[in-house]
C-alpha positions, 0 to 999 in steps of 0.5 A: 500500500505504501509503494503507490503512495510513494510514487504518486500523489502530493509532495508531502504524501510521497515523502511520508510514504517513502520515509515509511518504506525506508524505515521498513528497509532499515528495520526488516530484512528487505527480502522479506519486506519487499519480495521480488520485483517490489524491492527494485521498485522502492529504489527510485523513491528512496533515492529521491529522499537524498535530495538537499530539500529533504531533512537530514533525518530523511537523508540519513534514513534513505542512506541506511535503507540503501545500504541494506538494499545494496547488500541483497543482490546484484540486481538491486545494486544495478538498479541503484546505479541506474537511478543515479544512486552513485552520485546521490550517495557520494555527495554525502561522503563530503558532508560535515554531519558525521552520521550522514557522512558515515551512512554514505560511506557504509552504503558505498562500501556495499555498492563497490562489490558491483563490478561496474562501480570500479570505473568511478574510482580509476579515472582522473579524480580524488575518490580514492584519496577521499577514502584514504583521508576518511581512514584518518578520521576519529569515528571508528565506524566511519573508518571501518566503512572507508577501510572496507571500501578500499579493501574491496576495491584493492582486492579485484585481483584476488578473484582472478588468481584462479582463472588467469591461466584458463582458456578464456574467450576473447571477451572474458580475457579482455574483462580479466585484463581490464580488472587487473589493470584497474586493480593496479590503478587503484592500489597506485592511487592509495599509495600516492596519497601523501598521508597514506603511510601516516594514516595506515601506521596509526591504524596498524597500531590501533587497538581495534582488531576490525580496523587492524584486519582491514588495514593489513588486508589492504596492505597485503592487496597492494603488495600482491599487485606487482613488484613495483608496488610491493617495493614501495610498501617495503620502503615505507615505515609501515614495515617496521610497524608490521614486523613489530606487530608480528613479534608481539603476536608471536610472543603472545602465542608462545605465552599462551602455549606455556600457560 
């Protein structure tokens, strides 16, 4: 009953109905609340809540709803992209309001698993730089989302290891080579951020295991990309931190065995 009201009617009525849909998508499993085609149909009205004329609460609830929806399936993510969701979500990554910024990055983290998204980060822009800088913020949930986004974007090559030696059709081979190329560009962009080493040193040494794991995973992805990038990592102060952490972990394991 809410969907028709969100698509047609007065401006106020459509907003209220869409906000109600967003709340449902936040608090209930979207697959249960919006089965089948209905899940795709609610994407457009929810994205409209991201316009600046709406309240911060409406923006926030739309971002939270889209985060949940983007986690469901490839079809939903494609619909979000088709409805110009990327640019509408991205604008809130620059927000001063901490909850809106965090919600936008969390949503982006779920979107970047979609292959078509990669092109937005490999061009002549500062999107990767923004994500690295967000990793230097104080909000741990924001950092976690930014690291998660970088982890996905830097791990394209991981999924290709097992098929690179197979006999592939020309089109599939081209797709594979494009992904490898894009993976290299993204990892280079991460390393090119001036404050990369400083930010990632702090994250390597932080007391949050979730943040540490994501940080190590990104560094590992960069090292695996090619020899040149691996050397760039080795030449940074990160290696001292990584070796120190390894020694601490090894000592803990020894102590646990002794006890």
